[in-house]
C-alpha positions as CSV (number, residue, x, y, z in Angstrom):
1,M,28.4,-29.5,17.5
2,T,28.2,-29.9,13.7
3,D,27.4,-27.3,11.3
4,S,23.9,-28.4,10.9
5,L,20.9,-27.3,12.9
6,P,18.5,-29.3,14.8
7,E,15.0,-29.4,13.0
8,H,13.3,-27.6,15.9
9,I,15.7,-24.7,15.3
10,E,15.3,-24.6,11.7
11,A,11.5,-24.6,12.3
12,Y,11.8,-21.6,14.7
13,R,13.8,-19.6,12.2
14,D,11.3,-20.6,9.5
15,R,8.7,-18.8,11.5
16,R,10.8,-15.9,12.6
17,W,12.3,-15.3,9.3
18,A,8.9,-15.9,7.3
19,R,10.3,-18.9,5.3
20,E,6.9,-20.5,5.5
21,P,4.4,-20.5,2.8
22,E,1.8,-19.1,4.8
23,L,4.0,-16.4,6.3
24,R,5.6,-15.3,2.7
25,I,5.8,-11.7,2.0
26,E,3.8,-10.0,-0.7
27,S,4.0,-6.3,0.0
28,A,6.4,-3.7,1.0
29,V,4.5,-3.0,4.3
30,E,5.1,-6.8,5.0
31,A,8.7,-6.5,4.0
32,E,9.3,-3.6,6.3
33,K,7.5,-5.4,9.2
34,L,10.0,-8.3,8.5
35,I,13.0,-6.1,8.6
36,D,12.0,-4.4,11.7
37,R,11.4,-7.7,13.4
38,V,14.6,-9.2,12.4
39,G,16.8,-6.2,12.7
40,F,18.6,-6.6,9.5
41,C,18.4,-9.1,6.7
42,G,19.8,-9.6,3.2
43,A,17.9,-8.4,0.2
44,M,18.4,-11.2,-2.5
45,T,20.5,-13.7,-0.7
46,D,19.1,-17.4,-1.1
47,A,19.6,-20.6,0.7
48,R,23.4,-20.6,0.1
49,R,23.8,-17.7,2.5
50,P,23.0,-17.8,6.2
51,G,20.7,-15.5,7.8
52,P,17.2,-13.8,7.1
53,S,16.5,-12.8,3.5
54,L,13.9,-10.7,1.8
55,Y,13.9,-13.1,-1.2
56,L,13.5,-16.3,1.1
57,A,10.6,-14.7,2.7
58,V,9.1,-14.0,-0.6
59,T,9.4,-17.5,-1.6
60,G,8.2,-18.7,1.8
61,R,11.0,-21.6,1.6
62,R,14.2,-22.2,3.4
63,D,15.8,-24.0,0.6
64,A,15.0,-21.5,-2.3
65,H,17.8,-20.8,-5.0
66,M,18.0,-17.7,-7.0
67,P,17.3,-18.8,-10.7
68,R,19.5,-17.9,-13.5
69,N,17.0,-15.9,-15.3
70,V,15.6,-13.5,-12.7
71,Q,13.4,-11.6,-14.9
72,K,11.3,-14.4,-15.8
73,D,10.8,-16.0,-12.4
74,P,8.0,-14.5,-10.6
75,E,9.4,-14.9,-7.0
76,S,12.7,-13.2,-7.8
77,S,10.9,-10.5,-9.7
78,L,8.6,-9.9,-6.9
79,A,11.5,-9.7,-4.4
80,W,13.5,-7.4,-6.6
81,R,10.3,-5.1,-6.9
82,L,9.8,-4.9,-3.2
83,K,13.6,-4.3,-2.6
84,D,13.1,-1.2,-4.8
85,E,9.9,-0.1,-3.1
86,V,11.1,-0.6,0.3
87,M,14.3,1.3,-0.6
88,G,12.2,4.2,-2.2
89,R,9.9,4.4,0.8
90,G,13.0,5.3,3.0
91,R,11.6,3.6,6.1
92,M,14.4,1.2,6.4
93,Y,18.1,1.6,5.8
94,Y,19.2,0.0,2.7
95,A,22.8,-0.2,1.1
96,K,25.7,-2.5,0.3
97,L,27.1,-2.9,3.6
98,T,29.6,-5.4,4.8
99,R,31.3,-7.6,2.2
100,G,29.4,-5.6,-0.4
101,R,26.1,-7.3,0.4
102,A,22.9,-5.6,-0.2
103,T,21.2,-5.3,3.3
104,F,18.4,-3.9,5.1
105,V,18.7,-2.6,8.6
106,A,15.9,-1.5,10.8
107,R,16.2,2.1,12.2
108,R,16.9,1.0,15.7
109,L,20.0,-0.7,14.7
110,V,21.5,2.0,12.3
111,P,23.5,3.6,15.2
112,H,25.0,0.3,16.2
113,F,25.9,-0.7,12.3
114,N,27.4,2.9,12.2
115,A,29.4,2.4,15.4
116,L,31.2,-0.5,13.8
117,W,31.3,0.3,10.2
118,G,30.7,4.1,9.8
119,V,33.4,6.6,9.2
120,S,33.3,9.9,11.1
121,R,33.6,13.1,9.0
122,R,36.9,14.0,10.8
123,S,38.3,10.6,9.5
124,E,37.2,10.7,6.0
125,S,40.6,12.0,4.5
126,A,42.5,9.3,5.9
127,A,39.7,6.5,5.8
128,L,38.2,7.3,2.2
129,S,39.8,7.0,-1.1
130,A,40.2,10.1,-3.4
131,D,37.3,9.0,-5.6
132,A,35.0,8.4,-2.8
133,R,35.8,11.8,-1.2
134,R,35.0,13.2,-4.7
135,V,31.8,11.7,-4.9
136,L,31.0,12.5,-1.3
137,K,31.9,16.2,-2.0
138,V,29.5,16.4,-4.9
139,L,26.4,14.7,-3.1
140,R,26.9,16.9,0.0
141,R,26.4,19.9,-2.5
142,E,23.5,18.3,-4.6
143,W,21.9,16.0,-1.8
144,E,20.5,13.6,-4.6
145,M,21.8,12.8,-8.0
146,A,21.4,10.1,-10.6
147,T,24.6,7.7,-11.3
148,A,25.4,9.4,-14.6
149,D,25.1,13.0,-13.1
150,V,27.3,11.9,-10.1
151,R,30.0,10.4,-12.5
152,Q,29.9,13.6,-14.8
153,T,30.0,16.1,-11.9
154,A,32.7,14.3,-10.0
155,G,34.8,13.9,-13.0
156,I,35.2,10.1,-12.8
157,T,34.9,9.0,-16.4
158,D,35.6,5.2,-15.7
159,R,32.4,3.5,-14.7
160,A,34.3,1.0,-12.6
161,R,36.1,3.6,-10.4
162,L,32.6,5.2,-9.9
163,T,31.2,1.8,-8.6
164,R,34.1,1.2,-6.4
165,A,33.8,4.8,-4.9
166,L,29.9,4.2,-4.5
167,D,30.2,0.8,-2.9
168,E,33.1,2.3,-0.7
169,L,30.7,5.1,0.5
170,Q,27.7,2.6,1.1
171,R,30.1,0.2,3.3
172,T,31.2,3.3,5.3
173,M,27.4,4.5,5.8
174,K,28.0,7.7,3.8
175,V,25.7,7.1,0.9
176,V,22.6,5.1,0.0
177,P,20.6,4.5,-3.0
178,A,17.6,6.4,-2.6
179,E,15.4,5.3,-5.6
180,A,15.8,3.0,-8.6
181,L,14.5,4.2,-12.0
182,Y,13.9,2.2,-15.0
183,E,12.6,4.7,-17.5
184,P,14.0,6.0,-19.9
185,W,17.0,3.8,-18.8
186,F,17.9,2.1,-15.4
187,T,19.7,4.2,-12.7
188,Y,20.1,4.7,-9.0
189,I,19.4,8.0,-7.3
190,W,22.0,8.4,-4.8
191,A,21.7,10.3,-1.6
192,L,23.5,11.0,1.6
193,A,22.7,8.7,4.4
194,E,22.6,11.5,6.9
195,G,20.0,13.2,4.6
196,R,17.6,10.1,5.4
197,F,18.6,9.0,8.7
198,A,20.1,12.0,10.4
199,A,18.7,11.2,13.8
200,E,19.9,7.6,13.8
201,L,23.3,8.4,12.5
202,S,23.8,11.1,15.2
203,V,23.3,8.7,18.0
204,K,26.8,7.5,19.6
205,V,26.9,4.0,20.4
206,R,29.7,2.2,22.1
207,R,31.6,-0.5,20.3
208,E,30.7,-3.2,22.6
209,D,27.1,-2.1,23.0
210,A,26.9,-2.2,19.1
211,L,28.3,-5.9,19.0
212,R,25.9,-7.1,21.8
213,E,22.8,-5.6,20.1
214,I,23.6,-6.8,16.6
215,A,24.3,-10.3,18.2
216,R,20.9,-10.0,20.1
217,A,19.1,-9.2,16.9
218,F,20.6,-12.2,15.0
219,L,20.1,-14.7,18.0
220,D,16.6,-13.4,18.7
221,G,15.6,-14.6,15.1
222,A,17.9,-17.6,14.9
223,G,17.3,-19.4,18.2
224,M,20.7,-20.7,18.1
225,T,24.0,-19.5,16.5
226,L,26.5,-21.9,15.4
227,C,30.4,-21.4,15.5
228,G,31.2,-18.6,13.0
229,E,27.6,-18.1,11.7
230,L,27.0,-14.6,13.2
231,A,30.7,-13.5,11.4
232,K,29.4,-15.0,8.3
233,V,25.9,-13.1,8.4
234,T,27.1,-9.8,9.6
235,G,30.8,-9.5,8.1
236,L,32.1,-9.2,11.8
237,S,35.4,-10.7,12.5
238,R,35.0,-13.9,14.6
239,P,36.5,-12.4,17.7
240,D,34.1,-9.4,17.6
241,A,31.1,-11.8,17.0
242,G,32.2,-13.8,20.0
243,L,32.3,-10.7,22.1
244,G,28.7,-9.9,21.2
245,N,27.5,-13.4,21.9
246,R,29.5,-13.6,25.2
247,A,27.9,-10.3,26.2
248,L,24.4,-11.8,25.6
249,M,25.5,-14.6,27.8
250,A,26.7,-12.5,30.5
251,E,23.3,-10.8,30.8
252,G,21.5,-14.0,30.9
253,Y,19.9,-13.6,27.3
254,A,21.8,-16.5,25.9
255,V,23.5,-19.7,27.2
256,R,26.5,-21.3,25.6
257,I,26.0,-25.0,24.7
258,A,29.3,-25.7,23.0
259,P,32.4,-23.8,21.9
260,G,31.0,-20.9,19.7
261,V,27.4,-22.0,19.8
262,Y,24.8,-20.0,21.7
263,Q,21.1,-20.3,22.3
264,L,18.4,-18.3,23.6
265,T,17.9,-18.8,27.3
266,D,14.2,-18.7,26.8
267,L,14.2,-20.8,23.6
268,E,11.9,-23.7,25.1
269,A,9.3,-21.1,26.0
270,R,9.3,-19.5,22.8
271,L,9.0,-22.7,21.0
272,R,5.8,-23.4,22.9
273,E,4.2,-20.2,21.9
């Protein structure tokens, strides 16, 4: 099996991931429906990255590339505006998650992502850096703050250090950007993840169940996953991605057609729909 996909699989993905002109996303409500359907997707990733993407859904093309001048391009500008709007509406989880990629996650999968990448409160002192703990302490007291206020209150004068701390807290599902403000200058409003997604983050999920359901969400939209593809999309290790895919095979949801290559069991029926 090569790294290329058969055309009927690409066509299936186009339909599921809104990569067709007639399915392209034009509003925040449509974007939320896409995220809820696919389970999780990149925000501004283009054809160079595997997996579903809000930007590709806005363009309605599988081969779209992000232009150099984002501000002057109508498609990338719309995708950026919808990203901010969906983030502000708070119905979908949004943060820089695995590998620092801006990612949307449907509410039903938040417990599963948290089971794999979250850090429990009792583990924070060992798992988080001193700067991250300082920022977290500030936000637990204030709940929501603009970037400059976080920096001042936490006493982290270096912008790069603050960015690293906020990125760390996003990866560990502690903090989310709650709103983007552009006037009088650009800033994010930062909030505790547990403030917006308390119910989802309180659900306990076993690691093996989390791997299976994240693999299910991807395969449901992809139709077929190539060797290493799930790991690239999610940031999982290849062994963990394999565990998720094999769990789907064990329950009959997927079939293995080559080493590391899995396909929906009912793919042929779905293609006829």
